[in-house]
C-alpha positions in Angstrom: 100.7 81.8 -119.2 99.2 85.4 -119.2 102.7 86.9 -119.5 103.1 85.2 -122.9 100.8 87.9 -124.3 103.4 90.5 -123.6 106.6 88.5 -124.0 106.0 86.5 -127.1 105.2 88.5 -130.3 103.5 85.5 -132.1 101.1 85.0 -129.1 100.3 88.7 -129.0 99.7 88.8 -132.7 97.3 85.9 -132.6 95.4 87.2 -129.6 95.0 90.5 -131.3 93.5 88.8 -134.4 91.1 86.9 -132.1 89.9 90.1 -130.5 89.3 91.6 -133.9 87.5 88.4 -134.8 85.0 88.9 -132.0 84.6 92.6 -132.8 83.8 91.6 -136.3 81.0 89.1 -135.5 79.3 90.7 -132.5 79.8 94.5 -132.6 76.4 95.2 -134.1 74.3 92.6 -132.1 73.4 94.9 -129.2 71.9 97.6 -131.5 70.7 95.9 -134.7 67.3 94.6 -133.5 65.9 97.8 -132.0 67.4 99.8 -134.9 65.5 97.7 -137.5 62.2 97.8 -135.4 62.5 101.6 -135.3 62.9 101.8 -139.0 59.6 99.9 -139.4 60.8 96.4 -140.2 58.4 93.6 -139.0 59.6 91.8 -135.8 59.3 88.4 -137.5 61.7 89.6 -140.2 64.0 91.1 -137.6 64.1 87.7 -135.9 65.1 86.0 -139.1 67.9 88.5 -139.7 69.2 88.1 -136.1 69.1 84.3 -136.4 70.9 84.2 -139.8 74.3 84.0 -138.1 73.3 81.0 -136.1 71.9 79.3 -139.1 75.1 79.8 -141.1 77.2 78.6 -138.2 74.9 75.5 -137.9 75.4 74.6 -141.5 79.1 75.0 -141.9 80.9 74.5 -138.5 81.1 70.7 -138.6 82.1 70.5 -142.3 84.8 73.2 -141.8 86.3 71.2 -139.0 86.6 68.1 -141.2 87.8 69.9 -144.3 90.5 71.9 -142.5 91.9 68.6 -141.1 92.1 67.1 -144.6 93.4 70.2 -146.4 96.0 70.5 -143.6 95.7 74.3 -143.6 93.4 76.1 -141.2 94.7 79.6 -141.9 93.2 79.7 -145.4 89.7 79.0 -144.0 90.1 81.8 -141.4 91.2 84.2 -144.2 88.3 83.3 -146.5 85.8 83.7 -143.7 87.1 87.2 -142.9 86.5 88.2 -146.5 82.7 87.7 -146.2 81.8 90.4 -143.6 84.4 92.7 -145.2 82.2 92.6 -148.3 78.6 92.1 -147.1 78.3 94.9 -144.4 79.2 97.7 -146.8 76.6 96.3 -149.2 74.1 96.4 -146.3 75.0 100.1 -145.6 74.6 101.3 -149.2 71.6 99.1 -150.1 69.8 98.5 -146.8 67.1 95.8 -147.0 66.0 92.6 -145.3 68.0 90.6 -147.9 71.3 92.4 -147.6 71.1 92.5 -143.8 70.3 88.8 -143.7 73.3 88.1 -145.9 75.6 90.2 -143.7 74.5 88.4 -140.6 74.9 85.1 -142.3 78.4 86.1 -143.2 79.1 86.8 -139.5 77.8 83.3 -138.8 80.2 81.7 -141.4 83.1 83.6 -139.8 82.0 82.6 -136.3 82.1 79.0 -137.4 85.8 79.1 -137.8 86.4 79.8 -134.0 87.4 76.2 -133.3 90.3 76.6 -135.9 91.6 79.6 -133.9 91.9 77.4 -130.8 93.7 74.7 -132.7 96.2 77.1 -134.2 96.8 78.9 -131.0 97.7 75.9 -128.9 100.4 75.1 -131.4 102.4 78.0 -129.9 102.6 76.1 -126.6 103.7 72.7 -125.2 101.0 70.0 -125.2 100.8 70.1 -121.4 99.9 73.9 -121.7 97.1 73.4 -124.1 94.2 73.7 -121.6 95.7 76.9 -120.2 96.3 78.2 -123.8 92.6 77.7 -124.6 91.6 79.5 -121.5 93.9 82.4 -122.3 92.5 82.7 -125.9 88.9 82.6 -124.4 89.6 86.0 -122.9 89.5 87.4 -126.5 85.8 86.8 -126.6 84.6 89.1 -123.8 87.3 91.7 -124.6 86.4 91.8 -128.3 82.6 92.0 -127.7 83.2 94.7 -125.0 85.3 96.8 -127.4 82.8 96.3 -130.3 79.9 97.4 -128.1 81.7 100.5 -126.9 82.7 101.6 -130.4 79.2 100.8 -131.8 77.5 102.8 -129.0 79.7 105.9 -129.6 79.2 105.8 -133.4 75.4 105.4 -133.1 75.2 108.1 -130.5 77.2 110.8 -132.3 76.9 109.8 -136.0 74.5 108.0 -138.4 73.4 104.8 -136.7 74.0 102.7 -139.8 77.7 103.7 -139.8 78.1 101.0 -137.1 77.8 98.5 -139.9 81.4 99.3 -140.9 82.8 98.1 -137.5 82.5 94.6 -138.7 84.2 95.4 -142.0 87.1 97.4 -140.6 87.8 94.8 -137.9 87.6 92.0 -140.5 90.1 93.8 -142.7 92.6 94.4 -139.9 92.3 90.8 -138.8 92.8 89.6 -142.4 95.9 91.7 -142.9 97.4 90.4 -139.7 96.7 86.7 -140.6 99.4 86.9 -143.2 101.9 87.1 -140.4 100.7 83.9 -138.8 103.0 80.9 -139.0 101.0 77.8 -139.4 102.6 74.5 -138.2 102.0 71.3 -140.2 102.6 67.8 -139.1 102.1 65.8 -142.4 102.8 62.5 -140.7 99.9 62.9 -138.3 97.4 64.6 -140.6 94.3 62.5 -141.0 92.9 61.3 -144.4 89.5 62.2 -145.6 88.4 58.6 -145.0 89.6 58.7 -141.4 87.9 62.0 -140.8 84.6 60.8 -142.2 84.8 57.6 -140.2 85.4 59.7 -137.0 82.5 61.9 -137.9 80.2 58.9 -138.4 81.1 57.7 -134.9 80.3 61.0 -133.3 77.0 61.4 -135.2 75.9 58.0 -133.7 76.7 59.0 -130.1 73.4 59.8 -128.4 75.2 61.5 -125.5 76.6 64.2 -127.7 73.1 65.0 -129.0 71.6 65.0 -125.5 74.3 67.4 -124.2 74.0 69.5 -127.4 70.2 69.7 -127.0 70.5 71.1 -123.5 73.2 73.5 -124.6 70.9 74.7 -127.4 68.3 75.7 -124.8 71.0 77.4 -122.6 72.5 79.4 -125.5 69.1 80.2 -126.9 68.5 82.4 -123.9 71.1 85.2 -124.5 70.5 85.2 -128.3 66.7 85.5 -127.8 66.9 88.0 -124.9 70.2 89.9 -124.7 70.4 90.3 -128.5 66.7 90.5 -129.5 64.0 91.1 -126.9 65.8 93.0 -124.2 67.2 95.8 -126.5 63.8 96.2 -128.0 62.1 96.4 -124.6 64.7 98.8 -123.3 64.2 101.0 -126.3 60.5 101.0 -125.6 61.3 102.3 -122.1 63.3 105.2 -123.7 66.8 103.7 -123.6 69.3 105.2 -126.0 72.5 103.7 -127.5 74.6 104.2 -124.4 72.1 102.2 -122.3 71.9 99.4 -124.8 75.7 99.2 -124.7 75.7 99.0 -120.9 73.1 96.3 -121.0 75.1 94.1 -123.4 78.4 94.7 -121.5 76.8 93.9 -118.1 75.8 90.5 -119.5 79.2 90.1 -121.0 81.2 91.0 -117.8 79.2 88.7 -115.5 79.3 85.9 -118.1 83.1 86.1 -118.1 83.2 86.2 -114.3 81.1 83.0 -114.1 83.3 81.2 -116.6 86.3 82.0 -114.4 84.6 80.9 -111.2 83.4 77.6 -112.7 86.9 76.1 -113.0 88.2 77.5 -109.7 85.2 77.4 -107.4 81.9 76.0 -108.7 83.1 72.7 -110.1 85.0 71.8 -107.0 82.4 72.9 -104.4 79.2 72.2 -106.3 80.0 69.6 -108.9 79.0 69.7 -112.6 75.3 68.8 -112.1 74.6 71.3 -109.4 76.5 74.1 -111.2 74.5 73.6 -114.3 71.1 73.2 -112.5 71.7 76.4 -110.4 72.9 78.3 -113.5 69.8 77.3 -115.5 67.5 78.0 -112.6 69.0 81.5 -112.4 68.4 81.9 -116.1 64.7 81.2 -115.4 64.5 83.9 -112.8 66.4 86.5 -114.7 64.5 85.8 -117.9 61.0 86.0 -116.4 61.8 89.0 -114.3 62.6 91.4 -117.2 59.2 91.9 -118.8 57.5 92.5 -115.4 59.5 95.6 -114.5 59.9 99.1 -116.1 62.7 100.1 -113.8 65.9 100.2 -115.8 68.1 99.7 -112.7 66.2 96.4 -111.9 66.6 95.4 -115.6 70.4 96.0 -115.2 70.3 93.6 -112.2 68.4 90.9 -114.2 70.8 91.4 -117.1 73.8 90.8 -114.9 72.2 87.7 -113.4 71.4 86.5 -116.9 75.1 86.8 -118.0 76.3 85.1 -114.8 73.8 82.2 -115.0 74.6 81.6 -118.7 78.3 81.4 -117.9 77.6 78.8 -115.1 75.4 76.6 -117.3 77.2 76.8 -120.6 80.6 76.2 -119.1 79.4 72.8 -117.8 78.1 71.6 -121.1 81.3 72.7 -122.9 83.2 70.7 -120.4 80.9 67.6 -120.8 81.2 67.7 -124.5 84.6 66.1 -124.6 84.6 64.1 -121.4 85.3 60.4 -121.9 86.4 61.0 -125.5 89.6 59.5 -127.1 92.0 62.4 -127.7 92.1 61.9 -131.4 88.4 62.4 -131.7 88.0 65.4 -129.3 88.1 68.0 -132.1 85.4 66.2 -134.2 83.2 65.8 -131.1 83.6 69.4 -130.2 82.7 70.4 -133.7 79.6 68.3 -133.7 78.6 69.7 -130.2 79.1 73.3 -131.4 77.1 72.6 -134.5 74.1 71.2 -132.5 74.0 74.2 -130.0 74.2 76.6 -133.0 70.5 75.7 -133.4 69.8 77.9 -130.4 71.6 80.8 -131.9 69.3 80.6 -134.9 66.0 79.5 -133.3 66.1 82.0 -130.4 65.9 85.2 -132.4 63.5 83.7 -135.0 61.1 82.4 -132.3 61.2 85.7 -130.5 60.5 87.7 -133.6 57.4 85.5 -134.2 56.2 85.8 -130.6 56.7 89.6 -130.7 54.8 90.0 -133.9 51.9 87.6 -133.3 51.5 87.6 -129.5 53.5 90.0 -127.3 56.9 90.6 -125.8 56.3 89.0 -122.4 55.2 85.7 -124.1 58.7 85.3 -125.5 60.3 85.6 -122.1 57.8 83.2 -120.6 58.4 80.6 -123.3 62.2 80.8 -122.7 61.7 80.4 -119.0 59.6 77.3 -119.6 62.3 75.8 -121.8 64.9 76.4 -119.1 62.9 74.6 -116.5 62.8 71.5 -118.8 66.6 71.8 -119.3 67.2 72.0 -115.6 65.2 68.8 -115.0 67.0 66.9 -117.8 70.6 68.0 -116.8 71.2 65.1 -114.3 70.2 62.6 -117.0 72.6 64.2 -119.5 75.5 64.0 -117.1 74.7 60.3 -116.5 74.7 59.7 -120.3 78.2 61.3 -120.5 79.5 59.0 -117.7 78.0 56.1 -119.6 80.6 56.8 -122.4 83.1 55.1 -120.1 81.5 51.8 -120.8 81.6 52.2 -124.5 85.2 53.3 -124.5 86.3 50.3 -122.5 84.2 48.0 -124.7 86.2 49.2 -127.7 89.5 48.6 -125.9 90.4 52.2 -126.1 92.3 54.1 -123.4 90.3 54.5 -120.2 89.3 58.1 -119.7 88.0 59.7 -116.5 84.4 60.3 -115.9 82.6 63.7 -115.9 83.0 64.3 -112.1 86.6 63.2 -112.1 87.2 65.7 -115.0 85.6 68.4 -112.9 87.8 67.6 -109.9 90.9 67.8 -112.1 89.9 71.2 -113.3 
């Protein structure tokens, strides 16, 4: 599968676009919060700006999934979404204010909401039996894109005007937009769902309590990196004297160990630990790495906590991603995944906003402690969430739909 990146031009093209996509939406995240605090902006306002992308994703991800199915063209949604950061970040550079920065981050969130469309388009280049491997291959674009974006941002901030890093999003969006015109989109008009069918499917997903349960726990898990890695930790590191290079290293450490954990989940953790234990251990490590940061001033120890935070996030989040579509009829997996991603987007919004409030009205350590407490609750509820997913089996059989394997069987197959 990996060889396809080098042997098939259409696969290489789409992977390149996906890397640019992640550079576009995440290149500024490691630096923006401490930059704005240094410039005198209130922490509460900074939290709102950092959470804008999560709020935008929350509002549009589910509707985009439905509309793209009905319109029968996903490429046009991808192209439109890339136009937004292309326009908003230059505005934020020339007219920097809370409003323009909020709009720029919201544009990033709208663009991020289209990621599920990238997956759907990419698997069309492969046989159906290769779809899971294709999704895994495309997932590599995330860590690679964020890593490249962080490195470019760190260099620009270190050697030039720090606000010049705003243009990383715009340039990468422009390059990706140009390349999208070379994408060949495959249509199957005979299988395309009607609006009525899509809305009916969406209604069924909205009434499934297990999706909301899993989504709630995923919200807590994903809240951690958005609240700490992207908000509190860069601010704390800067208070300790860290420069742009150190902030880049902190973000990339989290990213590298996150990618490592994702890879080990399917090949090691799921088989040896099972889904429940993998998630509980991952969330428990999130508690330790989160609470540990504000109680040390040694940057080397903070590096250690940051690496553990990335690894633990990968362990926990991979499980909830797997559970989201377990015991789901194939024709409804995209809709269910869209709803699940919409729910956990709350964490991407609430994390930075809550941390900005805590930082302004209490102190930095209180934010870390609150996140640790939420993770403890999530770890205790995880076994119940897996049980609710397995209970979907009863509902599927009751509707005379195809029998689908339970959550643990799914893990064993992986």
